[in-house]
N, C-alpha and C positions, 0 to 999 in steps of 0.2 A: 542574528544575535540571540543568545539563549535567554529564556525568561529568568527574571530575578527570583531567587530563592530567599525566603525570609530568614532572619537571624534566629527567630524562634525555632524554626525547623533545624537549622544548623546545630543549635544547642541541644536539641532533643536527644535523649539517650535511650536506645532500644532496650537496654538492660534494666531500665527503670520504668518505662512506659509501654503499655500494650500496643499492639499494631493499630487498633482502631483509634487510639488517641494520637498517635503519630500521624495517621491519615488525616484526622481532623485538623491538625496543625497545618499540614501541607495544603489542605483544601481551602483554608482561609484565604490564600493568595493564588489559588488555582486560576490559570488563564481561562478566559471565556471561550466559547465555541467560535465566536467571531475572530478572536485573536489567533486561535489555532488555524482557522481558515486562511488568514493572512500569512501566517508563518509557513504553512505547508503549501501555499500557492494553489489552494483549491478554489474552484469556481463556486458561485453561490448556489447554482442548481445541482452541485455535486454533494451538497450537505443536506441531510434530512434530520432536523432538530428533534431531540427527545429530552426536554428539560435541560439539565446541566450537561447532557451528553448529546451525541449526534451519531447517526449512521452515515456511511459513505455510499453514494450511488456508484457501485463498482463498475457497471458497464460504461457509464459516462467517463469515469476516470481512466479505465483501461483503454477506451477508444482514443482519448486525448493523448495518452502517454505511450501509445502502442509502438512508436518508433524510438522511444528512449531505451537505451541498453539496460538490462537487468543489473541490479546491484549484487553484492556478494551474499550468498545464501548460507546461513549459519544455523545448524540444528543443535538443540540442547537435549541431552538424555542423561541417564544416571546408572550407577551400579544397582544391584538388587537391594531394595531399600529395607529399612526397618518399618514397622507399621506406622511410624511417625512421618515417613517420607524424608528425603535427603536434600530437598531444596532446589528442584529444577526450576520452578517459577521464580524463586528468589534469585537463583543464578541468572536466569534470563533477564530479570529486571536490573540486576546489578551490572550485567554486561552492557545492556543498553545505556545505563547511567555512566559506566566507565568510558564507553566509546563516545558518549556525549561530552564527557569531560575532555576528551582528546580532540574535540571539535569536529567530530564526524557527523555526517547526515545519517542518522541511525533510527531505526524503529523496529517493530516486531509484530508478531501475531501469536496470541495464546488462546487456549480454549476457555469457554464460559464455564464457570463452576456449577456443579450440580447441587441442588438443594439437599440431596441426601447426605453427602459428606459435610457440607456446610453446617448442617444441623446435627451432625453425628460426631465422629471421632476426629477426623482430619481437619475440620474447619474449612474455611474458604481457600481458594487457590490463588490468592492475590499476591503471594510472596510473603515477605515479612521484614520487620525492622525497617531499615532505610533502603530496602530493595523491594518496593511495594507498588502495587497498581492502585490508582485512585480514579474517580471517587469510589471508595471501598464499599460503602453501603449499597449503592446501586449495583456494583459488580457482583456482590454476594447474594443479593436478594432479587433476582429476576432480570436484571439489566434492562434491555429494551424488548423483552417479551418473546425471544426466540424459543426458549424451552417451553413456555406456555403454548405457543403456536404448534410446536411439534407434538406436545401432549394432546392437544385438541384434534389435530389432524390424524394422529395414530388411533385415538379412541373412536373417532368418527368411523374409521374402517371397521372397528369391532361392532359399533352400533349397527352399521349397514349389514354386517354378517349375521348378527343375532336376529335382527328384524327380518331378514330374508328367510332365515331358517324357521322362524315362527310362521311367516306367511305361507311358506311351502308346506308346512305341516297342517295348517288350518284350511287351505284352499286346494281344490283340484286344478288340473291344468287349464280347464276352460275358464275358471274364475281368475286364475293367475293371468291368463291372456287378456281378460277384460281390464286387468289392472296394468297392462303393458309390461308384464314380467314373464320371463321364461324360467323354467325349473332348472336350478343349478345342481340339485340333488347332493347337497353338501354332506360330507361324512362327519358327524359330530365327534367321532373318536380320532379325527385326523385334522385338527385345527392347528395351523402353524403359529398364528399370532395370539397374543394375549392383550391385556390392557396395560397401560403404563401410568405411573405418577412419579414425580420427581423427589421422592423421599425413600429412605431405607425402611421398608415395611415388610418384615419377614412374614407377618400374619396373612399377607395377601399372595404369597407364592403359589398356593394351591387353593382354589375356591370353587364353589358351585354357584352358578347363576341361573336365573329364570325360575326361581321358586315361586309358587303361587298357581294361578289359573292359566288357561291357554292364551290369555291376552297379556300375560306378564313375561313375554319373551320365551325363547327356547331354553329348556333346562339342560345344562351340560356342565361338565367340568371346565374350568378356565384357570387363568393365572394372571398375575401382574408382574411386570418387570419395572426397573427404574427407567425413566424417560431417556436418559443418555445411552441406554442399551438398545433403544429402538432403532430399527432399520432406517427410519426417517432421519434420525440424527446422523447415522452413517452416510446416508445419501447426501445430506447437506454438506458434509465435510469434503465430498469429492466432486460435486457438480461444477460445471463450468459456467452455467447461466440459467435463466428461468426456464428456457425451453428444455434444457437437459433435465432440470428438476421435474418438470411436468411429465416428461417421457418416463423417467425412472419411477415416479410415484405410481404410474399406471401399470407397472410390471410387478409390483409387490404381490407375493403369494400370501394370501390370508389363510387359506385352507385348501383341502383337496376334496374332490367329489368321491362318490362311492366306487368309482372305477380307477381312482388314483390320479385323475387329471387335476392340475392346479386350478384353483379358483382365485382369480386376481382381483385387485381393486378395480380394474377396468370391467371385469365381469359384474362386479357389484355396483358399477356406475357411480363410484364415490371418489375416484382419483381427482377429478376436476375440483370438487369441493375441498378435498385435502390440500390441493395446491393453493386454493384461495386462502386457506388458513396460513399457509407457509410462504405466501408471495413476498413478504417483506424480509423473511429470514435470510435471503440470499445476500443482503447487504451487511457488511461487517460494522461493528460499533467501534468508534474511535475513543480510546481512553489514553491515560497518561501515566508514566512512572511518577513516583513521588518527587522526582527532581525535574519533572516537566519535559520528558521526551515522549514522543507519540508511540502508542502500542495499540494495535487492533485486537479485537476480541471477536472470534467467530467459530461456531460449532463447539461441541463439548462431549464427544464420545469417549467412553472408557477404553483404555488400551488392553485391559485383560479380557474384554468382551468384544469390543469393536476395533476400529482403526486407531483410535486414541491420538488423533492429531487435530490441531487447528486446521482450518479449511484450505483447500487449494485456492479458492477465491481470495482469501486473505493473503496468502503468500504471493499470488500473482500481483495484487495491488501493491503490497509492501515492496516487492522487488523493483517495481517501477517508481515508487515514491522515494525510496531510501537507497543510499549507496551501500548500506549494510543492513540486511534484514535478518532478524533472529526469529526462529520458529522453535516450537517445543513439542517433544513426543512424550506421551504418557508413560508413567511407570519406568521400569528399567530397560536397558538396551536390548535385552533378549526379547522383549515384547514391543515396546514403543519404537525403538530404532529399527528393529527388523521390519516392522510394518511401514515405517517411513521409507526405508530403503527399497523394499520389494513391492509395496502397494502404492503408497502415495507418490513416490517419485516416478513409478511406472505410469500411473494415471495422469500425472501433471506434466510429465516431460521435463521437469526441472531437475538440475543436478547441483547438489550442495557442494560448497567449498570446504567446510569444516564441520566436524561433529564434536561437541563438548560433552565429556563424560563427567557428570557431577559426582563427587566422591566426598564422603565424610569419614573421619577417623572412627566415629561412633559405629557406623554400619560395618566397617571393615572388621572391627573387634567382634561384632556379632557373628560375622561369617567365620571368624577364627575360633568360635566356640563359646563366646560370651553368653551370659544369661539372657533369657527372653526379654524383649522390650515390649511392654504393654502400654498402649495409649491410655492416658488418664492416671497412670501410676508413676511414682518416682522412678527415675532412671537409675539402675543399679550402679554402684560405685565403680565397677570395672570400666564404665564408659566415661567417667569424669576424672579418673586418675591414670597416670601414665602406665601403660602395659604393652611394652614393645613385643613381647612374645605372642600375646593374643592378636595384636595388630598384624604381625608378620604372617601368621597362619591364615588370616582372613584376606590378605592382599591378593590371593589367587582369584577371587571374584572379580576384582578390578582388572587384573592382567588378562583374564579370560575375555572380558567384554571389550577391552582395548583390541584384542585379536579379532573379535567379531566386527568391530568398526573397520579395521584395516582390510578385512576381506572385501569390503565394498569399494575400496580404492579412495575413500575419503580420509583426509588428515584428521587424526584424533588429537584432542587437547583435553588433558585431565584438569579439571578445576577442583581444587581442594577447598570445599566450602567449610570454612573454619568455625569452630566454637571456641569460646574463651578458655575452655578446659584443655584444648589440644596443646601438646608440648612441642618444643622445637625439634626434639629428636623424633617424635611421632611424625611430624610433618616432613622432616628430612627423609624418613624411611619411605613414606608414600611417594615422594618425589623421585627417589632413587629407583624404585621398582617401576614407576610409570615410564620413566625415561628409558629404562632397560627394555621395556616392552614395546618401545617404538613410538611413544606419545610425547608431545610437548606437555609441560606441566606448569600450572600457575597456582599460587596461593592467593585466595581472595577473602577479603573481609567486608564484602558488600553489605551483609546483614547489619553490621555495626556501623559502618562508615559510608554506606552508599557508594556513589561513583568514585569517590576518593579511595575507597577500599578495594575497588575493582580495576585499578589502573594496570597492575601487573597482568591480570587476566585479559584486559583489552589489548595490551601490547602483544601478548603471546598470540591472541586470536588474529590480530592484524598481520602478524608475521606468517601465520599458518595460511591465511587467505591467499598468499602468493604461491603456495604449493601447486604443482600440477596435479590435477585430479584425474585418475584413471578409473572412472566410475563404472561399475559392472554389477548386475543383479546376481543374486545367489543362484537363481534357477531361471530357465526360460519359461515363458508362459505356456509353451507347448508340452511341458513336462506333465505327465499324469498326476492327479491329485495325491494318490498315496505315495508316490515317489517324492513329490514336493514336501509332504509332511515329514517323510523320513529324512530328507535333506535338511530341513529346518531343525528337526530334533537332534540330529547328529552334529551339524555344523554350527548351530547357534546355542542350543541348550546343553550339548555335551552328552546326549543320551547314546546308548549302545544300539538303539533301534526303537521300533514302534509296535505296539500290539493293538489290535482292533477287536471290539466286540463283534460277534457275528452280524448283528443288526447294522453296525456302523460300516463294516466292510462290505456288506451287501449294498448299502446305500452308496458307498464310494464307487463300487463297480458300476452301478446304474448311472451315476453322474458322469463317470469317465466315458461311458459308452454313448452318452447323449450329446450330440454336437451343439445343442443349445447352451451347454455349460463350458465349452472349450476355452472361452476367453474370460471366465470368471477368475478373480484373484483369490488367493488363499489367506484367510483371516483366522489365525490360531486363537483359540479361547483357552487361557491358562492363567494360573495364579501369578501375581506379580511379586510374591514374597519369596520365590525360589526359582532357580533355573529349571527345576523339575516341576511336576504337577502337584507336588506335595509341599505346602507352605512351610512345613517344619524343617525341611532339609536345606541347610545353608552352605555357603562356600561354593565349591564346584564339585558336586557329588559325582562319583564314578560308579559304573556297574549298574545302571538302571535302565528301564524301558519306559517309554512314554505311552500311557494307555489312552486310546481314543474311544469314547463311548457313543458319540452321535455326531452328526453333521447338520448344522443349521444352514438353510438355504435363504440367502438374501438376494432375491432375483432382481429387485430394483437397483440395489447397490452393486449387483453382480459380484457378490462375495460368497464363497463357500467357507463355512466356519466350523472346523473340527473342534469338538468339545472334549477337553481333557480334564481328568480329575473330577472333582465334585463342585466346580465353580457354579454359582447361581447368577441368573440375570437380575435378581432382586437382592441386594445386600440387606443385612439386618442392622437394627439400631442397638447400640451398646447400652450398658447399664448406667454410663455416665456421659450422656451425649452433650454436645455443645449447646443445644437449645436451653439447657438449664441456666446458662450464664448470659443469655442474650435478652435485652430489654430495650425499652424506649424511655428516654428522658422526656417526661410529659411537659416540661417547661420549654424545651428547645425543639422537641420532635426528633432529636438525633438518636440513632441506634447505638447502643453500647454493647460491649462484650464480644463482638466479632473477632475471630482470630484466624 
């Protein structure tokens, strides 16, 4: 039986109340962890309590349910978004709620939000309106500590590196031997890793460390990235168990020695301690939609930098626990779906039944030549008034990405995530072109009405789940790196080809010739705001070349990451960040202002 939803929540109007207040209303009658344990049929030792939340012991659950057939596997992606995003998480929550209204055993797994966007422009990734994940405050502010653990483990590797460099400078080989150390001869100009923190801090992109005396560390240039861009986060999203995590952590390349040989965390004797910090991160956190359906939260890598998916572990559990399991890919289908398709599915061995392309009239008008959309500023009138000409010009972005999904053999479903300003003729136009491009289409009002507003979407997805899936990867793993990049650029982005800087091409040739990298997957690093490397180019640009300027090597994750454009691993904080509106009610202790 479903849990009872209060009348106070039913009467709440997202047009009048901010997300955090709607969340507060739903959390007043939120089921307890014990009630969720009973509803989901979980054993007591499969629950790891964390206050109002709990983690799930995934190995115990997987072992108990190993003979249960997997449920239907449903992925959510989107068209190329405006800077405000187009509602993938809102769509994921709405679909879970809609399928719940249809009486289905449904759940999902989404990524943990980063503190950077939460305190900056986009806000938290909890969804919105009546398609929201709760408890919202815990979700938005650290959850059960996975990102903190990754931050500590990553930075410990850098502590080990800098300390070793200081000691090798200060002591000769005999003295190092007395201290049970061997000389690694690290090249200070060839350090792969930097430090991380989970905020958008552009002032830390390029730094100098070790200022002071010879006991104050080794002086060198260094850098910070945002925690979710860390290789450790990428590793968490793809590991199968604790053993896999430990092995991968030991292969991370921190720097290179003066002969060009990799210096790993194993060489620095720090991988075990890093794993100790991360030992509990392998277990997903159990959370709930605002209408009390289960949804796991696990991992949180950015899709424009890393794999951009919730974890393989989360999907493995969800497919055993639920008859319908929803997962979400970061940013647009050219990035998030492409990595889901060619990386995550390749590593997990899981084949999806349906992919949902989230679409908004607003974003399609932007692709048709509408004025710039800037977070924190009023949306121009072109996006709130009917403009069929602008819309029709921008629909090419949607039809292009429908074509990308169809190349995988997965059934595409277009979800029109509606705003109250969308007109009937605008919605009809999007539906017509979506169906002409070979996709099913549903109009959804989940933001306004929750599960009741997502019934059409739920029904269309249920129908699509019956389709035969002829799943195939875009390229074989045996394909050389440069050929893979060209294939992705042409077949997914619509580029005419790829250009390489001399340094990037030389590095690509070395990697292609080294048998140690033959089974590494390709993880493109590209802006999410355009099909191209240039965030200002909208729609489906023609006659362009994708420039590759470098290749990051994630040896633990086994990713080769071609860097395109000018994308940074450390985003910047805007002039009007979200933290200006977040506070605490000192009488109740409740956090206010999250969105």
